[in-house]
Short mmCIF file of the C-alpha atoms (twelve columns), coordinates in Angstrom:
data_MODEL
# 
_entry.id   MODEL 
# 
loop_
_atom_site.group_PDB 
_atom_site.id 
_atom_site.type_symbol 
_atom_site.label_atom_id 
_atom_site.label_alt_id 
_atom_site.label_comp_id 
_atom_site.label_asym_id 
_atom_site.label_seq_id 
_atom_site.Cartn_x 
_atom_site.Cartn_y 
_atom_site.Cartn_z 
_atom_site.pdbx_PDB_model_num 
ATOM 1   C CA . MET A 1   76.701  -44.417 -26.582 1 
ATOM 2   C CA . GLU A 2   73.563  -42.317 -26.226 1 
ATOM 3   C CA . ASP A 3   75.165  -39.334 -28.010 1 
ATOM 4   C CA . ASN A 4   76.230  -41.560 -30.916 1 
ATOM 5   C CA . SER A 5   72.655  -42.894 -31.229 1 
ATOM 6   C CA . ASN A 6   71.212  -39.364 -31.264 1 
ATOM 7   C CA . LYS A 7   73.672  -38.340 -33.974 1 
ATOM 8   C CA . LEU A 8   72.698  -41.383 -36.015 1 
ATOM 9   C CA . TYR A 9   68.961  -40.607 -35.638 1 
ATOM 10  C CA . SER A 10  69.571  -36.994 -36.583 1 
ATOM 11  C CA . LYS A 11  71.546  -37.866 -39.687 1 
ATOM 12  C CA . TRP A 12  68.875  -40.378 -40.773 1 
ATOM 13  C CA . LEU A 13  66.133  -37.816 -40.342 1 
ATOM 14  C CA . ASP A 14  68.203  -35.316 -42.335 1 
ATOM 15  C CA . ASN A 15  68.808  -37.994 -44.991 1 
ATOM 16  C CA . ASP A 16  72.523  -37.478 -44.423 1 
ATOM 17  C CA . LEU A 17  73.670  -41.131 -44.115 1 
ATOM 18  C CA . PRO A 18  75.588  -42.975 -46.800 1 
ATOM 19  C CA . PRO A 19  73.438  -45.542 -48.655 1 
ATOM 20  C CA . ASP A 20  75.041  -48.549 -47.001 1 
ATOM 21  C CA . LYS A 21  74.703  -47.015 -43.490 1 
ATOM 22  C CA . LYS A 22  71.106  -45.925 -44.201 1 
ATOM 23  C CA . LYS A 23  70.136  -49.450 -45.296 1 
ATOM 24  C CA . GLU A 24  71.811  -50.937 -42.241 1 
ATOM 25  C CA . PHE A 25  69.971  -48.517 -39.861 1 
ATOM 26  C CA . GLU A 26  66.542  -48.982 -41.408 1 
ATOM 27  C CA . THR A 27  66.805  -52.776 -40.956 1 
ATOM 28  C CA . SER A 28  67.728  -52.415 -37.304 1 
ATOM 29  C CA . SER A 29  65.063  -52.513 -34.574 1 
ATOM 30  C CA . ASP A 30  65.516  -48.812 -33.699 1 
ATOM 31  C CA . GLY A 31  65.435  -47.843 -37.356 1 
ATOM 32  C CA . LYS A 32  62.173  -49.755 -37.957 1 
ATOM 33  C CA . ILE A 33  60.493  -47.973 -35.013 1 
ATOM 34  C CA . LEU A 34  61.719  -44.537 -36.042 1 
ATOM 35  C CA . LYS A 35  60.694  -45.108 -39.651 1 
ATOM 36  C CA . LYS A 36  57.185  -46.126 -38.563 1 
ATOM 37  C CA . ILE A 37  56.873  -42.966 -36.421 1 
ATOM 38  C CA . VAL A 38  57.928  -40.762 -39.312 1 
ATOM 39  C CA . GLU A 39  55.459  -42.451 -41.682 1 
ATOM 40  C CA . GLU A 40  52.599  -41.874 -39.162 1 
ATOM 41  C CA . VAL A 41  53.509  -38.208 -38.681 1 
ATOM 42  C CA . ASP A 42  53.551  -37.694 -42.420 1 
ATOM 43  C CA . THR A 43  49.887  -38.661 -42.555 1 
ATOM 44  C CA . TRP A 44  48.879  -35.790 -40.207 1 
ATOM 45  C CA . LYS A 45  47.172  -32.839 -41.929 1 
ATOM 46  C CA . VAL A 46  47.894  -29.317 -40.658 1 
ATOM 47  C CA . GLU A 47  45.695  -26.516 -42.057 1 
ATOM 48  C CA . PRO A 48  47.280  -23.179 -42.914 1 
ATOM 49  C CA . LEU A 49  47.358  -20.759 -39.996 1 
ATOM 50  C CA . GLN A 50  45.326  -18.101 -41.827 1 
ATOM 51  C CA . HIS A 51  42.554  -20.570 -42.585 1 
ATOM 52  C CA . ASN A 52  42.439  -21.800 -38.974 1 
ATOM 53  C CA . TYR A 53  42.260  -18.266 -37.662 1 
ATOM 54  C CA . ALA A 54  39.350  -17.401 -39.977 1 
ATOM 55  C CA . ASP A 55  37.431  -20.488 -38.861 1 
ATOM 56  C CA . LEU A 56  38.150  -19.747 -35.216 1 
ATOM 57  C CA . LYS A 57  37.012  -16.115 -35.582 1 
ATOM 58  C CA . ASN A 58  33.784  -17.155 -37.315 1 
ATOM 59  C CA . LYS A 59  33.118  -19.707 -34.590 1 
ATOM 60  C CA . LEU A 60  33.712  -17.153 -31.822 1 
ATOM 61  C CA . ASP A 61  31.508  -14.563 -33.552 1 
ATOM 62  C CA . SER A 62  28.769  -17.154 -33.865 1 
ATOM 63  C CA . GLN A 63  29.029  -17.965 -30.147 1 
ATOM 64  C CA . LYS A 64  28.844  -14.288 -29.246 1 
ATOM 65  C CA . LYS A 65  25.691  -13.838 -31.309 1 
ATOM 66  C CA . THR A 66  23.974  -16.856 -29.843 1 
ATOM 67  C CA . GLN A 67  24.791  -15.609 -26.345 1 
ATOM 68  C CA . ILE A 68  24.047  -11.889 -26.718 1 
ATOM 69  C CA . ILE A 69  20.690  -12.140 -28.481 1 
ATOM 70  C CA . PRO A 70  19.058  -14.326 -25.798 1 
ATOM 71  C CA . LEU A 71  20.469  -11.994 -23.121 1 
ATOM 72  C CA . TYR A 72  18.730  -8.990  -24.685 1 
ATOM 73  C CA . ARG A 73  15.545  -10.997 -24.937 1 
ATOM 74  C CA . ARG A 74  15.788  -12.039 -21.324 1 
ATOM 75  C CA . LEU A 75  16.347  -8.423  -20.252 1 
ATOM 76  C CA . ALA A 76  13.404  -7.220  -22.360 1 
ATOM 77  C CA . ILE A 77  11.135  -9.919  -20.959 1 
ATOM 78  C CA . ALA A 78  12.304  -9.189  -17.410 1 
ATOM 79  C CA . ALA A 79  11.708  -5.454  -17.894 1 
ATOM 80  C CA . SER A 80  8.238   -6.067  -19.325 1 
ATOM 81  C CA . LEU A 81  7.328   -8.391  -16.476 1 
ATOM 82  C CA . PHE A 82  8.613   -5.845  -13.957 1 
ATOM 83  C CA . ILE A 83  6.479   -3.086  -15.506 1 
ATOM 84  C CA . ILE A 84  3.400   -5.318  -15.625 1 
ATOM 85  C CA . MET A 85  3.906   -6.448  -12.043 1 
ATOM 86  C CA . SER A 86  4.497   -2.864  -10.873 1 
ATOM 87  C CA . LEU A 87  1.358   -1.639  -12.600 1 
ATOM 88  C CA . GLY A 88  -0.581  -4.586  -11.244 1 
ATOM 89  C CA . PHE A 89  0.665   -3.893  -7.722  1 
ATOM 90  C CA . ALA A 90  -0.255  -0.201  -8.061  1 
ATOM 91  C CA . VAL A 91  -3.747  -1.085  -9.319  1 
ATOM 92  C CA . TYR A 92  -4.108  -3.577  -6.482  1 
ATOM 93  C CA . LYS A 93  -3.096  -0.988  -3.891  1 
ATOM 94  C CA . ILE A 94  -5.466  1.621   -5.334  1 
ATOM 95  C CA . ASN A 95  -8.463  -0.659  -5.766  1 
ATOM 96  C CA . PHE A 96  -8.225  -3.614  -3.413  1 
ATOM 97  C CA . GLU A 97  -6.383  -2.441  -0.337  1 
ATOM 98  C CA . SER A 98  -8.129  -0.604  2.483   1 
ATOM 99  C CA . THR A 99  -7.865  3.031   3.481   1 
ATOM 100 C CA . GLU A 100 -7.367  3.636   7.201   1 
ATOM 101 C CA . TYR A 101 -7.481  6.687   9.449   1 
ATOM 102 C CA . ALA A 102 -6.652  6.844   13.152  1 
ATOM 103 C CA . THR A 103 -6.418  9.522   15.836  1 
ATOM 104 C CA . ASN A 104 -4.296  9.804   18.944  1 
ATOM 105 C CA . ASP A 105 -5.270  10.958  22.404  1 
ATOM 106 C CA . GLY A 106 -6.806  14.448  22.438  1 
ATOM 107 C CA . ILE A 107 -7.109  14.754  18.631  1 
ATOM 108 C CA . THR A 108 -10.195 14.946  16.397  1 
ATOM 109 C CA . LYS A 109 -9.935  14.624  12.643  1 
ATOM 110 C CA . ASN A 110 -12.259 15.473  9.739   1 
ATOM 111 C CA . ILE A 111 -12.331 12.831  7.012   1 
ATOM 112 C CA . ASN A 112 -13.902 13.292  3.585   1 
ATOM 113 C CA . LEU A 113 -14.973 10.035  1.946   1 
ATOM 114 C CA . PRO A 114 -14.959 9.368   -1.831  1 
ATOM 115 C CA . ASP A 115 -18.757 9.772   -2.068  1 
ATOM 116 C CA . GLY A 116 -18.780 13.206  -0.399  1 
ATOM 117 C CA . SER A 117 -19.723 11.905  3.050   1 
ATOM 118 C CA . THR A 118 -17.879 13.313  6.066   1 
ATOM 119 C CA . ILE A 119 -16.651 11.708  9.279   1 
ATOM 120 C CA . VAL A 120 -15.519 13.464  12.436  1 
ATOM 121 C CA . LEU A 121 -13.202 10.947  14.056  1 
ATOM 122 C CA . PHE A 122 -12.788 11.424  17.793  1 
ATOM 123 C CA . PRO A 123 -9.635  10.756  19.874  1 
ATOM 124 C CA . ASN A 124 -8.222  7.233   20.079  1 
ATOM 125 C CA . SER A 125 -10.463 6.028   17.261  1 
ATOM 126 C CA . SER A 126 -10.005 4.572   13.802  1 
ATOM 127 C CA . ILE A 127 -11.930 3.751   10.649  1 
ATOM 128 C CA . LYS A 128 -11.172 1.485   7.710   1 
ATOM 129 C CA . TYR A 129 -12.882 0.945   4.364   1 
ATOM 130 C CA . LYS A 130 -12.135 -0.863  1.110   1 
ATOM 131 C CA . ASN A 131 -11.321 1.253   -1.936  1 
ATOM 132 C CA . TYR A 132 -12.708 -1.206  -4.475  1 
ATOM 133 C CA . ASN A 133 -16.306 -0.622  -5.586  1 
ATOM 134 C CA . TRP A 134 -16.829 2.011   -2.878  1 
ATOM 135 C CA . GLU A 135 -19.823 3.665   -4.593  1 
ATOM 136 C CA . LYS A 136 -21.757 0.368   -4.440  1 
ATOM 137 C CA . ASP A 137 -20.405 -0.968  -1.151  1 
ATOM 138 C CA . ARG A 138 -20.106 1.918   1.311   1 
ATOM 139 C CA . THR A 139 -19.072 -0.039  4.383   1 
ATOM 140 C CA . ILE A 140 -16.980 1.441   7.219   1 
ATOM 141 C CA . ASN A 141 -15.321 -0.485  10.034  1 
ATOM 142 C CA . LEU A 142 -15.159 1.656   13.172  1 
ATOM 143 C CA . GLN A 143 -13.130 1.338   16.341  1 
ATOM 144 C CA . GLY A 144 -13.971 4.014   18.900  1 
ATOM 145 C CA . ASN A 145 -16.163 7.093   18.370  1 
ATOM 146 C CA . ALA A 146 -17.157 9.003   15.241  1 
ATOM 147 C CA . TYR A 147 -19.807 11.332  13.890  1 
ATOM 148 C CA . PHE A 148 -21.107 10.668  10.354  1 
ATOM 149 C CA . VAL A 149 -22.702 12.962  7.784   1 
ATOM 150 C CA . VAL A 150 -23.734 10.635  4.963   1 
ATOM 151 C CA . SER A 151 -24.486 11.656  1.377   1 
ATOM 152 C CA . LYS A 152 -27.662 10.232  -0.158  1 
ATOM 153 C CA . LYS A 153 -26.094 7.850   -2.668  1 
ATOM 154 C CA . GLY A 154 -27.431 4.463   -1.623  1 
ATOM 155 C CA . LYS A 155 -26.828 2.237   1.364   1 
ATOM 156 C CA . PHE A 156 -24.163 3.247   3.870   1 
ATOM 157 C CA . GLU A 157 -23.184 0.871   6.675   1 
ATOM 158 C CA . VAL A 158 -20.967 1.259   9.715   1 
ATOM 159 C CA . GLN A 159 -19.799 -1.895  11.470  1 
ATOM 160 C CA . PHE A 160 -18.394 -1.889  15.005  1 
ATOM 161 C CA . ASP A 161 -17.765 -4.352  17.819  1 
ATOM 162 C CA . ASN A 162 -21.293 -4.496  19.224  1 
ATOM 163 C CA . GLY A 163 -23.376 -4.019  16.080  1 
ATOM 164 C CA . ASN A 164 -23.920 -1.989  12.944  1 
ATOM 165 C CA . VAL A 165 -25.794 1.020   11.587  1 
ATOM 166 C CA . SER A 166 -27.329 1.171   8.084   1 
ATOM 167 C CA . VAL A 167 -28.523 4.439   6.534   1 
ATOM 168 C CA . LEU A 168 -29.497 6.014   3.229   1 
ATOM 169 C CA . GLY A 169 -28.575 9.618   3.994   1 
ATOM 170 C CA . THR A 170 -28.394 11.102  7.458   1 
ATOM 171 C CA . GLN A 171 -26.271 12.377  10.343  1 
ATOM 172 C CA . PHE A 172 -25.542 10.130  13.288  1 
ATOM 173 C CA . LEU A 173 -23.070 9.573   16.099  1 
ATOM 174 C CA . ILE A 174 -21.563 6.246   17.184  1 
ATOM 175 C CA . GLU A 175 -19.799 5.924   20.523  1 
ATOM 176 C CA . ASN A 176 -18.165 2.558   20.889  1 
ATOM 177 C CA . LYS A 177 -15.980 1.463   23.783  1 
ATOM 178 C CA . GLY A 178 -15.542 -2.136  24.805  1 
ATOM 179 C CA . LYS A 179 -18.943 -3.728  25.363  1 
ATOM 180 C CA . SER A 180 -20.709 -0.374  25.602  1 
ATOM 181 C CA . SER A 181 -22.082 1.318   22.465  1 
ATOM 182 C CA . THR A 182 -24.431 4.234   21.795  1 
ATOM 183 C CA . VAL A 183 -25.974 5.432   18.531  1 
ATOM 184 C CA . ARG A 184 -27.673 8.839   18.139  1 
ATOM 185 C CA . CYS A 185 -29.557 9.925   15.021  1 
ATOM 186 C CA . TYR A 186 -29.341 13.686  14.339  1 
ATOM 187 C CA . GLU A 187 -31.003 13.761  10.943  1 
ATOM 188 C CA . GLY A 188 -32.891 11.356  8.693   1 
ATOM 189 C CA . ARG A 189 -33.407 7.738   9.667   1 
ATOM 190 C CA . VAL A 190 -31.082 4.868   10.582  1 
ATOM 191 C CA . ALA A 191 -31.501 1.136   11.042  1 
ATOM 192 C CA . CYS A 192 -29.466 0.128   14.063  1 
ATOM 193 C CA . THR A 193 -28.491 -3.237  15.509  1 
ATOM 194 C CA . LEU A 194 -26.838 -3.513  18.916  1 
ATOM 195 C CA . ASN A 195 -26.096 -6.882  20.481  1 
ATOM 196 C CA . ASN A 196 -28.490 -8.592  18.034  1 
ATOM 197 C CA . THR A 197 -31.350 -6.189  18.913  1 
ATOM 198 C CA . SER A 198 -32.600 -4.003  16.033  1 
ATOM 199 C CA . PHE A 199 -34.279 -0.600  16.129  1 
ATOM 200 C CA . GLU A 200 -35.138 2.093   13.637  1 
ATOM 201 C CA . LEU A 201 -34.083 5.532   14.844  1 
ATOM 202 C CA . THR A 202 -35.286 8.896   13.578  1 
ATOM 203 C CA . GLN A 203 -34.019 12.404  14.338  1 
ATOM 204 C CA . GLY A 204 -33.629 12.974  18.055  1 
ATOM 205 C CA . GLU A 205 -33.645 9.264   18.952  1 
ATOM 206 C CA . GLY A 206 -30.797 7.189   20.285  1 
ATOM 207 C CA . MET A 207 -30.046 3.636   21.278  1 
ATOM 208 C CA . SER A 208 -27.485 2.162   23.648  1 
ATOM 209 C CA . THR A 209 -26.427 -1.225  24.910  1 
ATOM 210 C CA . LYS A 210 -27.257 -0.058  28.466  1 
ATOM 211 C CA . ALA A 211 -30.567 1.809   28.198  1 
ATOM 212 C CA . SER A 212 -32.007 0.599   24.862  1 
ATOM 213 C CA . LYS A 213 -33.922 3.369   23.071  1 
ATOM 214 C CA . PHE A 214 -33.976 7.001   24.300  1 
ATOM 215 C CA . GLU A 215 -34.659 10.543  23.089  1 
ATOM 216 C CA . PHE A 216 -32.336 13.579  23.004  1 
ATOM 217 C CA . ASP A 217 -32.095 17.083  21.538  1 
ATOM 218 C CA . SER A 218 -30.580 16.610  18.067  1 
ATOM 219 C CA . HIS A 219 -29.617 20.327  17.661  1 
ATOM 220 C CA . VAL A 220 -29.490 20.017  13.828  1 
ATOM 221 C CA . SER A 221 -30.580 23.284  12.210  1 
ATOM 222 C CA . ASN A 222 -32.190 24.010  8.873   1 
ATOM 223 C CA . SER A 223 -29.985 25.266  6.031   1 
ATOM 224 C CA . GLY A 224 -31.504 28.754  6.202   1 
ATOM 225 C CA . ASP A 225 -30.878 29.235  9.934   1 
ATOM 226 C CA . GLU A 226 -28.095 31.614  10.986  1 
ATOM 227 C CA . TYR A 227 -27.408 29.776  14.265  1 
ATOM 228 C CA . ILE A 228 -27.195 26.206  15.507  1 
ATOM 229 C CA . ASN A 229 -28.993 25.771  18.834  1 
ATOM 230 C CA . PHE A 230 -28.228 23.351  21.662  1 
ATOM 231 C CA . LYS A 231 -30.095 22.374  24.785  1 
ATOM 232 C CA . GLU A 232 -28.190 20.373  27.406  1 
ATOM 233 C CA . SER A 233 -26.036 18.840  24.689  1 
ATOM 234 C CA . ARG A 234 -22.733 17.232  25.506  1 
ATOM 235 C CA . LEU A 235 -19.593 19.124  24.534  1 
ATOM 236 C CA . ARG A 236 -18.558 16.229  22.283  1 
ATOM 237 C CA . GLU A 237 -21.623 16.849  20.104  1 
ATOM 238 C CA . VAL A 238 -21.154 20.637  20.094  1 
ATOM 239 C CA . LEU A 239 -17.522 20.296  19.009  1 
ATOM 240 C CA . THR A 240 -18.644 17.901  16.289  1 
ATOM 241 C CA . SER A 241 -21.070 20.485  14.989  1 
ATOM 242 C CA . LEU A 242 -18.333 23.150  15.054  1 
ATOM 243 C CA . ALA A 243 -15.971 20.820  13.187  1 
ATOM 244 C CA . LEU A 244 -18.511 20.149  10.447  1 
ATOM 245 C CA . THR A 245 -19.604 23.784  10.131  1 
ATOM 246 C CA . TYR A 246 -16.123 25.296  9.868   1 
ATOM 247 C CA . ASP A 247 -14.030 22.265  8.794   1 
ATOM 248 C CA . LEU A 248 -12.074 22.238  12.068  1 
ATOM 249 C CA . GLU A 249 -9.956  19.699  13.883  1 
ATOM 250 C CA . PHE A 250 -9.600  19.852  17.660  1 
ATOM 251 C CA . GLU A 251 -6.725  19.082  19.981  1 
ATOM 252 C CA . TYR A 252 -7.310  18.942  23.734  1 
ATOM 253 C CA . ASN A 253 -6.254  17.428  27.038  1 
ATOM 254 C CA . ASP A 254 -8.172  17.369  30.323  1 
ATOM 255 C CA . VAL A 255 -11.398 18.425  28.589  1 
ATOM 256 C CA . ASP A 256 -14.660 16.924  29.822  1 
ATOM 257 C CA . LEU A 257 -16.483 15.990  26.624  1 
ATOM 258 C CA . ASN A 258 -19.595 15.011  28.594  1 
ATOM 259 C CA . LYS A 259 -20.014 18.515  30.033  1 
ATOM 260 C CA . LEU A 260 -23.443 19.853  29.027  1 
ATOM 261 C CA . TYR A 261 -23.887 22.974  26.923  1 
ATOM 262 C CA . THR A 262 -27.004 25.044  26.338  1 
ATOM 263 C CA . GLY A 263 -26.733 27.898  23.856  1 
ATOM 264 C CA . ARG A 264 -26.040 28.552  20.198  1 
ATOM 265 C CA . PHE A 265 -23.278 29.556  17.818  1 
ATOM 266 C CA . PRO A 266 -23.360 31.363  14.439  1 
ATOM 267 C CA . LYS A 267 -22.709 29.580  11.140  1 
ATOM 268 C CA . SER A 268 -20.736 32.428  9.571   1 
ATOM 269 C CA . ASP A 269 -18.209 33.552  12.224  1 
ATOM 270 C CA . LYS A 270 -15.711 30.901  13.335  1 
ATOM 271 C CA . ILE A 271 -14.041 32.863  16.136  1 
ATOM 272 C CA . LYS A 272 -17.323 34.068  17.579  1 
ATOM 273 C CA . ALA A 273 -18.713 30.521  17.426  1 
ATOM 274 C CA . LEU A 274 -15.715 29.135  19.330  1 
ATOM 275 C CA . GLU A 275 -15.982 31.880  21.932  1 
ATOM 276 C CA . GLN A 276 -19.701 31.324  22.499  1 
ATOM 277 C CA . VAL A 277 -19.208 27.593  23.063  1 
ATOM 278 C CA . LEU A 278 -15.904 27.299  24.935  1 
ATOM 279 C CA . ILE A 279 -15.649 30.385  27.131  1 
ATOM 280 C CA . PRO A 280 -18.942 29.760  29.037  1 
ATOM 281 C CA . LEU A 281 -17.655 26.235  29.789  1 
ATOM 282 C CA . GLY A 282 -14.395 27.608  31.218  1 
ATOM 283 C CA . TYR A 283 -12.070 26.788  28.327  1 
ATOM 284 C CA . SER A 284 -9.735  28.927  26.197  1 
ATOM 285 C CA . PHE A 285 -8.474  28.089  22.732  1 
ATOM 286 C CA . VAL A 286 -5.654  28.749  20.271  1 
ATOM 287 C CA . ILE A 287 -6.211  28.782  16.497  1 
ATOM 288 C CA . ASN A 288 -3.599  27.404  14.095  1 
ATOM 289 C CA . GLU A 289 -5.244  27.403  10.649  1 
ATOM 290 C CA . ASN A 290 -7.972  24.726  10.945  1 
ATOM 291 C CA . ARG A 291 -6.482  23.127  14.109  1 
ATOM 292 C CA . ILE A 292 -8.018  24.370  17.377  1 
ATOM 293 C CA . SER A 293 -6.194  23.683  20.643  1 
ATOM 294 C CA . ILE A 294 -8.518  23.777  23.658  1 
ATOM 295 C CA . LYS A 295 -7.030  24.539  27.090  1 
# 
């Protein structure tokens, strides 16, 4: 029965039924439904394939353009922002971060500051200063011990745990350990504050948290002198003078830096100067460029 119906439908669709059979089928319930379906399908509009393909291609090309152009823009903006941020970070590091130096046990280090001042940093010590506006704000933070030779370019201040030292152009030594601090002025004049007590020190004067103000032999020579003289000066101070005169750094263990030295050394002969200071005190030394190892 089903096969006969399918054949009938097929013949009607192919317009292959006799007129009487066609009229009979179209008045039947199945014929009415099939006729209505065919009439609805005939109203559908199908565009030519070539035309549809062209529209589809144009639409896809348009989508590609609207996607690719913003991507390039995003990449360009991202690259520009990266460059700006990198430059900004570099400028920040150069100008606004701090410069730090530190020494280990048995090591001294010569440090040249941007203004031409020099620091001899003693073992187990550190300094820190801000790079920004250094010429107008020459402030050093010190932990430990250091000797300063300051250029005359305005105010220069050293801050440490127990106080601070302000100078205009001079040479001075700061020894700072725990609650004990000592300041010695070797040249010029310094304003010193220790534990909220202020003094003005000139050449050959010192100040400490234990003994307040005192005098000592500053051993600083005039520029025309051939020798630098010392009288009962501690080895720490003599080594500092050697370091500044010959741009040396010292390395040592089991060396008594408080041992007193009386004598002199020449300004123009490094080896002879080292011999005249160290050998009388019972020490030998090894030279490796500007690094001197004391034994």
